[in-house]
Phi, psi and omega in degrees: 000133177247125181263121182236144175245124177201114180287345183275339183268351185260128178298152179303136179092356180243153179258336182199165177211147180244123175230094188318131004263020186257138167249119183250123181247148180280319187253127179303329180294336181290348174302330181268355182279096186296327180291312179297316179296321177297318177305313182289327176295325176298320177294325176302312180298316179300316181296321177296318180299326182265004182061037169067289184300312177300330176302311183291329175295310179301313181304313182295315179296315180296322177299316180297318178298314180294326178294318175296318182295313188258342180057031179209122187295325180289318178293320178300313179301313183291344181258006171292134185305321180296320179288321179299317178296311184296316180291322183286339183246002186296333180278345178271093186291349176258004185305316184291341178291329184245358184294134177273155178301140177065024181297342179300337182301335178297342186255009178289000000 
């Protein structure tokens, strides 16, 4: 994992984005934010499980389904299974040590 800071690469309203093998953060101080970095590490693991490109296809399709379902982009984003897993486990800094493969399915 490579940690990069760039306020120009992050969409408005977001603090970070993960594009394997890079975690890109908007604010330099967030390099020390263990919870945010853990959230992004969970996405790294998810992307590896899906062999990266299929991850983004699934993510996009699920986002579109959630957008139709909720009619709100923020609610749709928060209900993507990958995001639900990352947000619910971001405070557990040991989560990735015990996480089983494809655990995101619990959040579908």
